[in-house]
MDTraj code that builds the backbone (N, CA, C; nanometers):
import mdtraj as md
import numpy as np

residues = "MET THR GLN LEU ARG SER GLY VAL ALA LEU GLN PRO VAL ASP ASP PRO ALA THR PHE THR ALA MET THR ARG GLU ILE GLU ASP LEU GLY PHE ASP ASN LEU TRP LEU THR ASP SER SER LEU HIS ALA ARG ASN CYS TYR ALA TYR MET THR LEU ALA ALA LEU SER SER SER ARG LEU MET LEU GLY THR ALA VAL THR ASN PRO LEU THR ARG HIS PRO ALA ILE THR ALA SER ALA VAL ALA THR LEU ASP GLU ILE SER GLY GLY ARG ALA ILE LEU GLY ILE GLY ALA GLY ASP ARG PRO LEU LEU ALA LEU GLY LEU LYS PRO SER PRO LEU VAL GLU LEU GLU LYS ALA ILE LYS ALA VAL ARG ALA LEU TRP SER GLY MET ASP VAL ASP LEU GLU ALA GLY SER PHE SER LEU LYS ASP ALA HIS MET ARG PHE LYS THR ARG PRO ASP ILE PRO VAL PHE VAL SER ALA SER GLY PRO ARG THR LEU GLU LEU ALA ASP ARG VAL ALA ASP GLY VAL ILE LEU LEU".split()
xyz = np.array([
    [0.2845, -2.6835, -0.3655],
    [0.3968, -2.6134, -0.4256],
    [0.3629, -2.4650, -0.4365],
    [0.4540, -2.3801, -0.3961],
    [0.4349, -2.2365, -0.4003],
    [0.4560, -2.1855, -0.5422],
    [0.3651, -2.0981, -0.5846],
    [0.3765, -2.0395, -0.7174],
    [0.4713, -1.9211, -0.7122],
    [0.5667, -1.9159, -0.8018],
    [0.6592, -1.8040, -0.8116],
    [0.5932, -1.6914, -0.8888],
    [0.5929, -1.5734, -0.8291],
    [0.5348, -1.4560, -0.8940],
    [0.6464, -1.3548, -0.9163],
    [0.6335, -1.2751, -1.0211],
    [0.7346, -1.1736, -1.0495],
    [0.6693, -1.0372, -1.0590],
    [0.7451, -0.9365, -1.0260],
    [0.6901, -0.8023, -1.0289],
    [0.7945, -0.6985, -1.0616],
    [0.7455, -0.5793, -1.0847],
    [0.8295, -0.4642, -1.1145],
    [0.7941, -0.3561, -1.0149],
    [0.8957, -0.2903, -0.9601],
    [0.8741, -0.1755, -0.8717],
    [0.9224, -0.0507, -0.9432],
    [0.8371, 0.0502, -0.9446],
    [0.8705, 0.1761, -1.0104],
    [0.8460, 0.2929, -0.9169],
    [0.9204, 0.3987, -0.9386],
    [0.8889, 0.5263, -0.8766],
    [0.8124, 0.6042, -0.9830],
    [0.6922, 0.6533, -0.9522],
    [0.6111, 0.7203, -1.0555],
    [0.6651, 0.8585, -1.0910],
    [0.7722, 0.8595, -1.1699],
    [0.8366, 0.9847, -1.2094],
    [0.8072, 1.0232, -1.3545],
    [0.7605, 0.9283, -1.4348],
    [0.7347, 0.9550, -1.5762],
    [0.5993, 1.0229, -1.5941],
    [0.5821, 1.0894, -1.7073],
    [0.4532, 1.1517, -1.7366],
    [0.3479, 1.0418, -1.7541],
    [0.2202, 1.0773, -1.7416],
    [0.1141, 0.9746, -1.7464],
    [0.1153, 0.8877, -1.8729],
    [0.1371, 0.9465, -1.9882],
    [0.1356, 0.8671, -2.1121],
    [0.2491, 0.7648, -2.1134],
    [0.3682, 0.8062, -2.0723],
    [0.4822, 0.7146, -2.0676],
    [0.4574, 0.6044, -1.9658],
    [0.4064, 0.6418, -1.8485],
    [0.3776, 0.5427, -1.7446],
    [0.2740, 0.4412, -1.7927],
    [0.1678, 0.4871, -1.8576],
    [0.0638, 0.3965, -1.9072],
    [0.1223, 0.2985, -2.0083],
    [0.2074, 0.3463, -2.0971],
    [0.2723, 0.2581, -2.1948],
    [0.3618, 0.1564, -2.1235],
    [0.4339, 0.2003, -2.0195],
    [0.5196, 0.1090, -1.9437],
    [0.4351, 0.0021, -1.8741],
    [0.3201, 0.0412, -1.8194],
    [0.2313, -0.0548, -1.7525],
    [0.1878, -0.1628, -1.8500],
    [0.1472, -0.1224, -1.9698],
    [0.1053, -0.2213, -2.0713],
    [0.2202, -0.3154, -2.1067],
    [0.3401, -0.2588, -2.1197],
    [0.4557, -0.3418, -2.1533],
    [0.4888, -0.4396, -2.0401],
    [0.4821, -0.3935, -1.9169],
    [0.5086, -0.4800, -1.8020],
    [0.4103, -0.5968, -1.8014],
    [0.2829, -0.5684, -1.8263],
    [0.1837, -0.6764, -1.8315],
    [0.2092, -0.7680, -1.9512],
    [0.2376, -0.7105, -2.0680],
    [0.2635, -0.7907, -2.1879],
    [0.3855, -0.8818, -2.1716],
    [0.4826, -0.8389, -2.0922],
    [0.6020, -0.9203, -2.0684],
    [0.5766, -1.0346, -1.9704],
    [0.4569, -1.0369, -1.9093],
    [0.4199, -1.1486, -1.8230],
    [0.4420, -1.1283, -1.6746],
    [0.4782, -1.0082, -1.6331],
    [0.4943, -0.9846, -1.4904],
    [0.3590, -0.9937, -1.4209],
    [0.3611, -1.0277, -1.2917],
    [0.2385, -1.0461, -1.2137],
    [0.2000, -0.9233, -1.1318],
    [0.2999, -0.8498, -1.0843],
    [0.2750, -0.7386, -0.9941],
    [0.3409, -0.6113, -1.0442],
    [0.2776, -0.4989, -1.0137],
    [0.3373, -0.3679, -1.0349],
    [0.3292, -0.2947, -0.9020],
    [0.4443, -0.2572, -0.8503],
    [0.4554, -0.1880, -0.7219],
    [0.5013, -0.0450, -0.7474],
    [0.4353, 0.0515, -0.6843],
    [0.4745, 0.1919, -0.6986],
    [0.5137, 0.2495, -0.5634],
    [0.6223, 0.3238, -0.5632],
    [0.6660, 0.3869, -0.4397],
    [0.5708, 0.5008, -0.4033],
    [0.5577, 0.5240, -0.2745],
    [0.4801, 0.6358, -0.2218],
    [0.5807, 0.7294, -0.1568],
    [0.6409, 0.8157, -0.2388],
    [0.7574, 0.8917, -0.1948],
    [0.7322, 1.0403, -0.1747],
    [0.6149, 1.0783, -0.1372],
    [0.5785, 1.2176, -0.1090],
    [0.6363, 1.3138, -0.2125],
    [0.7419, 1.3820, -0.1825],
    [0.7939, 1.4863, -0.2709],
    [0.8809, 1.4348, -0.3853],
    [0.9175, 1.3089, -0.3840],
    [1.0130, 1.2571, -0.4818],
    [0.9499, 1.2044, -0.6100],
    [0.8185, 1.1927, -0.6138],
    [0.7532, 1.1351, -0.7317],
    [0.6072, 1.1793, -0.7357],
    [0.5395, 1.1423, -0.8429],
    [0.3972, 1.1723, -0.8548],
    [0.3169, 1.0850, -0.7576],
    [0.1912, 1.1191, -0.7396],
    [0.1055, 1.0488, -0.6452],
    [0.0851, 0.9035, -0.6881],
    [0.1216, 0.8125, -0.6006],
    [0.1169, 0.6700, -0.6358],
    [-0.0264, 0.6203, -0.6567],
    [-0.1234, 0.6730, -0.5824],
    [-0.2610, 0.6236, -0.5979],
    [-0.3211, 0.6690, -0.7313],
    [-0.2905, 0.7896, -0.7741],
    [-0.3359, 0.8342, -0.9058],
    [-0.2729, 0.7465, -1.0145],
    [-0.1451, 0.7150, -0.9983],
    [-0.0775, 0.6345, -1.0994],
    [-0.1208, 0.4878, -1.0945],
    [-0.1518, 0.4357, -0.9766],
    [-0.2044, 0.2986, -0.9716],
    [-0.3423, 0.2919, -1.0362],
    [-0.4179, 0.4009, -1.0294],
    [-0.5460, 0.4047, -1.1005],
    [-0.5221, 0.4008, -1.2508],
    [-0.4227, 0.4767, -1.2989],
    [-0.3862, 0.4674, -1.4406],
    [-0.3478, 0.3238, -1.4767],
    [-0.2697, 0.2596, -1.3901],
    [-0.2273, 0.1214, -1.4158],
    [-0.3470, 0.0267, -1.4170],
    [-0.4418, 0.0488, -1.3253],
    [-0.5610, -0.0372, -1.3200],
    [-0.6409, -0.0265, -1.4490],
    [-0.6511, 0.0937, -1.5031],
    [-0.7298, 0.1158, -1.6240],
    [-0.6578, 0.0745, -1.7516],
    [-0.5249, 0.0574, -1.7434],
    [-0.4505, 0.0211, -1.8642],
    [-0.3942, -0.1213, -1.8578],
    [-0.4390, -0.1995, -1.7596],
    [-0.3977, -0.3394, -1.7493],
    [-0.5196, -0.4220, -1.7115],
    [-0.5046, -0.5539, -1.7229],
    [-0.6193, -0.6389, -1.6908],
    [-0.5901, -0.7438, -1.5850],
    [-0.4623, -0.7709, -1.5581],
    [-0.4332, -0.8776, -1.4630],
    [-0.3244, -0.8428, -1.3621],
    [-0.2503, -0.7349, -1.3822],
    [-0.1449, -0.6977, -1.2879],
    [-0.2024, -0.6697, -1.1497],
    [-0.1424, -0.7280, -1.0476],
    [-0.1722, -0.6899, -0.9099],
    [-0.0994, -0.5581, -0.8854],
    [-0.1656, -0.4652, -0.8170],
    [-0.1125, -0.3297, -0.8025],
    [-0.0955, -0.2953, -0.6561],
    [0.0264, -0.2521, -0.6191],
    [0.0503, -0.2232, -0.4784],
    [0.1454, -0.1089, -0.4548],
    [0.1376, -0.0557, -0.3340],
    [0.2308, 0.0466, -0.2888],
    [0.3551, -0.0227, -0.2354],
    [0.4698, 0.0325, -0.2702],
    [0.5964, -0.0254, -0.2230],
    [0.6882, 0.0858, -0.1719],
    [0.6591, 0.1462, -0.0654],
    [0.5505, 0.1235, 0.0279],
    [0.4984, 0.2575, 0.0765],
    [0.3807, 0.2522, 0.1378],
    [0.3278, 0.3695, 0.2050],
    [0.3604, 0.3575, 0.3534],
    [0.3206, 0.4563, 0.4316],
    [0.3474, 0.4526, 0.5758],
    [0.2353, 0.5235, 0.6501],
    [0.2212, 0.4986, 0.7804],
    [0.1107, 0.5579, 0.8557],
    [0.1345, 0.7016, 0.9000],
    [0.2465, 0.7614, 0.8601],
    [0.2745, 0.8987, 0.8986],
    [0.2302, 0.9979, 0.7921],
    [0.2701, 0.9740, 0.6674],
    [0.2294, 1.0653, 0.5606],
    [0.0902, 1.0337, 0.5085],
    [0.0416, 0.9136, 0.5365],
    [-0.0939, 0.8732, 0.4979],
    [-0.1644, 0.8184, 0.6213],
    [-0.2605, 0.8919, 0.6718],
    [-0.3399, 0.8433, 0.7847],
    [-0.3981, 0.7076, 0.7464],
    [-0.4010, 0.6105, 0.8376],
    [-0.4524, 0.4777, 0.8035],
    [-0.5936, 0.4781, 0.7438],
    [-0.6793, 0.5704, 0.7840],
    [-0.8134, 0.5763, 0.7250],
    [-0.8070, 0.6207, 0.5794],
    [-0.7177, 0.7126, 0.5489],
    [-0.6990, 0.7576, 0.4099],
    [-0.6427, 0.6430, 0.3271],
    [-0.5467, 0.5709, 0.3823],
    [-0.4908, 0.4545, 0.3135],
    [-0.5979, 0.3493, 0.2891],
    [-0.6781, 0.3208, 0.3919],
    [-0.7843, 0.2196, 0.3771],
    [-0.8781, 0.2570, 0.2633],
    [-0.9189, 0.3822, 0.2581],
    [-1.0098, 0.4273, 0.1532],
    [-0.9429, 0.4238, 0.0154],
    [-0.8186, 0.4713, 0.0070],
    [-0.7479, 0.4748, -0.1213],
    [-0.7277, 0.3342, -0.1777],
    [-0.6832, 0.2415, -0.0947],
    [-0.6579, 0.1051, -0.1425],
    [-0.7888, 0.0347, -0.1760],
    [-0.8923, 0.0557, -0.0957],
    [-1.0225, -0.0051, -0.1253],
    [-1.0791, 0.0485, -0.2567],
    [-1.0604, 0.1777, -0.2810],
    [-1.1063, 0.2364, -0.4072],
    [-1.0287, 0.1781, -0.5248],
    [-0.8966, 0.1681, -0.5110],
    [-0.8147, 0.1061, -0.6150],
    [-0.8583, -0.0379, -0.6386],
    [-0.8875, -0.1096, -0.5320],
    [-0.9311, -0.2484, -0.5439],
    [-1.0607, -0.2572, -0.6240],
    [-1.1516, -0.1649, -0.5984],
    [-1.2789, -0.1629, -0.6714],
    [-1.2570, -0.1282, -0.8187],
    [-1.1769, -0.0264, -0.8455],
    [-1.1497, 0.0146, -0.9838],
    [-1.0800, -0.0969, -1.0614],
    [-0.9892, -0.1688, -0.9953],
    [-0.9087, -0.2700, -1.0642],
    [-0.9739, -0.4079, -1.0673],
    [-1.0910, -0.4212, -1.0102],
    [-1.1553, -0.5523, -1.0081],
    [-1.0888, -0.6498, -0.9131],
    [-1.0420, -0.6001, -0.7986],
    [-0.9850, -0.6883, -0.6970],
    [-0.8366, -0.7143, -0.7105],
    [-0.7622, -0.6193, -0.7653],
    [-0.6188, -0.6413, -0.7889],
    [-0.5278, -0.5565, -0.6997],
    [-0.5801, -0.4985, -0.5925],
    [-0.4990, -0.4108, -0.5069],
    [-0.4261, -0.4894, -0.3985],
    [-0.3091, -0.4389, -0.3637],
    [-0.2291, -0.4880, -0.2517],
    [-0.1825, -0.3650, -0.1744],
    [-0.1916, -0.3704, -0.0432],
    [-0.1345, -0.2633, 0.0382],
    [0.0051, -0.3042, 0.0813],
    [0.1031, -0.2270, 0.0371],
    [0.2399, -0.2409, 0.0866],
    [0.2632, -0.1269, 0.1841],
    [0.3003, -0.1580, 0.3068],
    [0.3135, -0.0566, 0.4108],
    [0.4379, -0.0844, 0.4937],
    [0.4986, 0.0228, 0.5416],
    [0.6161, 0.0095, 0.6269],
    [0.6261, 0.1275, 0.7211],
    [0.7354, 0.1318, 0.7937],
    [0.7562, 0.2365, 0.8935],
    [0.7930, 0.3701, 0.8308],
    [0.8382, 0.3677, 0.7061],
    [0.8815, 0.4902, 0.6390],
    [1.0327, 0.5022, 0.6416],
    [1.0854, 0.5809, 0.5466],
    [1.2300, 0.5995, 0.5424],
    [1.2650, 0.7376, 0.4889],
    [1.3601, 0.7481, 0.3990],
    [1.4167, 0.8754, 0.3536],
    [1.3154, 0.9847, 0.3196],
    [1.2075, 0.9581, 0.2459],
    [1.1162, 1.0685, 0.2130],
    [1.0577, 1.1382, 0.3363],
    [1.0521, 1.0694, 0.4488],
    [1.0002, 1.1309, 0.5713],
    [1.0908, 1.2438, 0.6206],
    [1.2203, 1.2301, 0.5981],
    [1.3150, 1.3302, 0.6472],
    [1.2854, 1.4684, 0.5902],
    [1.2478, 1.4759, 0.4629],
    [1.2158, 1.6047, 0.4004],
    [1.0923, 1.6685, 0.4622],
    [1.0100, 1.5887, 0.5283],
    [0.8883, 1.6381, 0.5930],
    [0.9094, 1.6605, 0.7428],
    [1.0329, 1.6403, 0.7891],
    [1.0632, 1.6586, 0.9308],
    [1.0114, 1.5465, 1.0182],
    [0.9922, 1.4281, 0.9613],
    [0.9376, 1.3144, 1.0356],
    [1.0406, 1.2031, 1.0480],
    [1.0220, 1.1197, 1.1485],
    [1.1039, 1.0001, 1.1679],
    [1.0165, 0.8789, 1.1393],
    [1.0768, 0.7642, 1.1068],
    [0.9962, 0.6436, 1.0823],
    [0.9021, 0.6117, 1.1975],
    [0.7921, 0.5500, 1.1630],
    [0.6903, 0.5113, 1.2598],
    [0.7434, 0.4015, 1.3519],
    [0.7173, 0.4130, 1.4809],
    [0.7509, 0.3003, 1.5689],
    [0.6708, 0.1765, 1.5267],
    [0.7273, 0.0587, 1.5477],
    [0.6614, -0.0638, 1.5027],
    [0.5249, -0.0845, 1.5677],
    [0.5094, -0.0421, 1.6920],
    [0.3791, -0.0575, 1.7572],
    [0.2725, 0.0246, 1.6847],
    [0.3094, 0.1415, 1.6349],
    [0.2139, 0.2236, 1.5589],
    [0.1892, 0.1653, 1.4203],
    [0.2916, 0.1094, 1.3579],
    [0.2727, 0.0432, 1.2281],
    [0.1746, -0.0725, 1.2438],
    [0.1897, -0.1506, 1.3500],
    [0.0979, -0.2616, 1.3743],
    [-0.0443, -0.2111, 1.3966],
    [-0.0602, -0.1049, 1.4746],
    [-0.1938, -0.0483, 1.4975],
    [-0.2545, 0.0031, 1.3676],
    [-0.1720, 0.0617, 1.2823],
    [-0.2217, 0.1117, 1.1537],
    [-0.2734, -0.0023, 1.0670],
    [-0.1989, -0.1116, 1.0604],
    [-0.2408, -0.2276, 0.9805],
    [-0.3713, -0.2846, 1.0347],
    [-0.3787, -0.2991, 1.1658],
    [-0.5015, -0.3517, 1.2261],
    [-0.6192, -0.2584, 1.2012],
    [-0.5958, -0.1276, 1.2065],
    [-0.7034, -0.0310, 1.1805],
    [-0.7524, -0.0409, 1.0364],
    [-0.6608, -0.0495, 0.9418],
    [-0.6977, -0.0615, 0.8006],
    [-0.7806, -0.1874, 0.7791],
    [-0.7354, -0.2992, 0.8316],
    [-0.8088, -0.4247, 0.8155],
    [-0.9478, -0.4172, 0.8807],
    [-0.9566, -0.3545, 0.9973],
    [-1.0862, -0.3406, 1.0646],
    [-1.1802, -0.2533, 0.9817],
    [-1.1279, -0.1462, 0.9254],
    [-1.2114, -0.0598, 0.8406],
    [-1.2599, -0.1365, 0.7178],
    [-1.1721, -0.2131, 0.6540],
    [-1.2123, -0.2928, 0.5374],
    [-1.3180, -0.3961, 0.5743],
    [-1.3177, -0.4401, 0.6991],
    [-1.4135, -0.5412, 0.7445],
    [-1.5472, -0.4817, 0.7851],
    [-1.5602, -0.3492, 0.7747],
    [-1.6865, -0.2847, 0.8069],
    [-1.7056, -0.2512, 0.9535],
    [-1.6003, -0.2621, 1.0308],
    [-1.6101, -0.2349, 1.1738],
    [-1.6048, -0.0853, 1.2030],
    [-1.6592, -0.0462, 1.3181],
    [-1.6396, 0.0873, 1.3734],
    [-1.5090, 0.0814, 1.4521],
    [-1.4216, 0.1785, 1.4279],
    [-1.2885, 0.1725, 1.4871],
    [-1.2650, 0.2935, 1.5779],
    [-1.2259, 0.2647, 1.7001],
    [-1.1779, 0.3637, 1.7954],
    [-1.0373, 0.3214, 1.8329],
    [-0.9403, 0.4089, 1.8053],
    [-0.8018, 0.3699, 1.8266],
    [-0.7174, 0.4943, 1.8496],
    [-0.6306, 0.4867, 1.9469],
    [-0.5334, 0.5926, 1.9733],
    [-0.3945, 0.5367, 1.9483],
    [-0.3192, 0.6054, 1.8657],
    [-0.1784, 0.5736, 1.8447],
    [-0.1036, 0.7059, 1.8549],
    [0.0252, 0.7004, 1.8676],
    [0.1014, 0.8240, 1.8839],
    [0.0854, 0.9220, 1.7697],
    [0.0807, 0.8734, 1.6465],
    [0.0769, 0.9635, 1.5309],
    [-0.0604, 0.9739, 1.4646],
    [-0.1583, 0.8966, 1.5107],
    [-0.2915, 0.9039, 1.4513],
    [-0.3943, 0.8542, 1.5514],
    [-0.5184, 0.8887, 1.5260],
    [-0.6282, 0.8349, 1.6063],
    [-0.7499, 0.8184, 1.5176],
    [-0.8394, 0.7322, 1.5609],
    [-0.9669, 0.7089, 1.4938],
    [-1.0751, 0.7092, 1.6013],
    [-1.1833, 0.7807, 1.5754],
    [-1.2935, 0.7875, 1.6698],
    [-1.4224, 0.7545, 1.5965],
    [-1.4809, 0.6399, 1.6310],
    [-1.6027, 0.5922, 1.5659],
    [-1.5892, 0.6001, 1.4134],
    [-1.4741, 0.5575, 1.3639],
    [-1.4450, 0.5619, 1.2202],
    [-1.4969, 0.4353, 1.1528],
    [-1.5515, 0.4505, 1.0344],
    [-1.5978, 0.3359, 0.9566],
    [-1.6082, 0.3762, 0.8107],
    [-1.5950, 0.2764, 0.7257],
    [-1.6071, 0.2999, 0.5814],
    [-1.7547, 0.3190, 0.5482],
    [-1.7819, 0.4058, 0.4565],
    [-1.9202, 0.4313, 0.4158],
    [-1.9530, 0.3639, 0.2828],
    [-1.8621, 0.2774, 0.2387],
    [-1.8898, 0.1938, 0.1219],
    [-1.8317, 0.0561, 0.1487],
    [-1.8929, -0.0447, 0.0864],
    [-1.8508, -0.1834, 0.1085],
    [-1.7160, -0.2068, 0.0423],
    [-1.6289, -0.2722, 0.1163],
    [-1.4960, -0.3034, 0.0652],
    [-1.4684, -0.4524, 0.0803],
    [-1.3697, -0.4980, 0.0064],
    [-1.3254, -0.6372, 0.0200],
    [-1.2396, -0.6460, 0.1457],
    [-1.2795, -0.7266, 0.2432],
    [-1.2058, -0.7295, 0.3698],
    [-1.0715, -0.8011, 0.3633],
    [-1.0480, -0.8774, 0.2569],
    [-0.9260, -0.9577, 0.2507],
    [-0.8234, -0.9051, 0.1502],
    [-0.8218, -0.7742, 0.1299],
    [-0.7174, -0.7152, 0.0454],
    [-0.5828, -0.7507, 0.1081],
    [-0.4886, -0.8033, 0.0296],
    [-0.3598, -0.8426, 0.0871],
    [-0.2813, -0.7233, 0.1415],
    [-0.2137, -0.7473, 0.2521],
    [-0.1260, -0.6481, 0.3141],
    [0.0140, -0.7076, 0.3211],
    [0.1100, -0.6354, 0.2644],
    [0.2506, -0.6745, 0.2699],
    [0.3238, -0.5689, 0.3528],
    [0.4141, -0.6124, 0.4391],
    [0.4921, -0.5221, 0.5226],
    [0.6350, -0.5154, 0.4706],
    [0.6848, -0.3940, 0.4567],
    [0.8240, -0.3739, 0.4201],
    [0.9101, -0.3988, 0.5428],
    [1.0104, -0.4844, 0.5291],
    [1.0908, -0.5223, 0.6449],
    [1.2363, -0.5429, 0.6062],
    [1.3242, -0.5034, 0.6982],
    [1.4661, -0.5315, 0.6785],
    [1.5302, -0.5877, 0.8050],
    [1.4641, -0.5741, 0.9177],
    [1.5217, -0.6233, 1.0428],
    [1.4360, -0.7301, 1.1061],
    [1.4891, -0.7975, 1.2072],
    [1.4174, -0.9092, 1.2683],
    [1.2853, -0.8685, 1.3349],
    [1.2797, -0.7524, 1.3983],
    [1.1556, -0.7120, 1.4652],
    [1.0453, -0.6824, 1.3643],
    [1.0797, -0.6212, 1.2531],
    [0.9791, -0.5926, 1.1504],
    [0.9364, -0.7207, 1.0805],
    [1.0291, -0.8138, 1.0612],
    [0.9930, -0.9436, 1.0035],
    [0.8986, -1.0200, 1.0958],
    [0.9223, -1.0113, 1.2274],
    [0.8310, -1.0744, 1.3232],
    [0.6923, -1.0108, 1.3164],
    [0.6883, -0.8781, 1.3031],
    [0.5606, -0.8076, 1.2888],
    [0.4892, -0.8553, 1.1626],
    [0.5603, -0.8632, 1.0527],
    [0.5007, -0.9090, 0.9271],
    [0.4439, -1.0495, 0.9421],
    [0.5146, -1.1343, 1.0122],
    [0.4673, -1.2713, 1.0335],
    [0.3350, -1.2726, 1.1100],
    [0.3187, -1.1791, 1.2036],
    [0.1968, -1.1728, 1.2849],
    [0.0791, -1.1122, 1.2117],
    [0.1006, -1.0065, 1.1308],
    [-0.0125, -0.9276, 1.0830],
    [-0.0257, -0.9143, 0.9314],
    [0.0674, -0.9695, 0.8558],
    [0.0674, -0.9453, 0.7112],
    [0.0483, -1.0729, 0.6302],
    [0.0158, -1.0525, 0.5035],
    [0.0024, -1.1628, 0.4085],
    [0.1327, -1.1887, 0.3352],
    [0.2262, -1.0962, 0.3435],
    [0.3535, -1.1103, 0.2761],
    [0.4504, -1.0044, 0.3228],
    [0.5729, -1.0129, 0.2717],
    [0.6797, -0.9223, 0.3103],
    [0.7418, -0.8633, 0.1854],
    [0.7768, -0.7368, 0.1938],
    [0.8587, -0.6717, 0.0924],
    [0.9954, -0.6552, 0.1570],
    [1.0921, -0.7326, 0.1109],
    [1.2264, -0.7292, 0.1711],
    [1.3071, -0.6155, 0.1122],
    [1.3782, -0.5476, 0.2006],
    [1.4673, -0.4405, 0.1558],
    [1.6059, -0.4945, 0.1379],
])
top = md.Topology()
chain = top.add_chain()
for i, resn in enumerate(residues, 1):
    res = top.add_residue(resn, chain, resSeq=i)
    for name in ("N", "CA", "C"):
        top.add_atom(name, md.element.get_by_symbol(name[0]), res)
traj = md.Trajectory(xyz[None], top)
């Protein structure tokens, strides 16, 4: 039988004290997950705020809803999520997608699905301690590797709304964030 989990998604727009109080309340109300948007110019830095959430909660799973391989190089994402996972005692989730509206303000278009797939594979390879050489249209890695030990099985969820992205999620992800 599948366990039903519940979560809250927030855009980190509140000041740190208000956000920390909200995190405690979300956990006290019994929610399982806290998801923060990674919206470049529209909100505060999601990784800084997930660190606040990690330090002010004890059981909430913490994830991006969602980041993308354009505004965050996959190596930067791998390091940020692995660091959050370490700080939170193994409670990190990577939520990743092709990107949407916030990219427009930066003059970017959503990532092609082939590049999103390469980004996910690169992140997982880095978490597994591998040396990574990879060329994608929007990023590359040359003899890249993590210099600290990470948990290789950090969950990856893909944001999807169409059939091709859902198929990608089925191939490479642990879960889906439906739009």
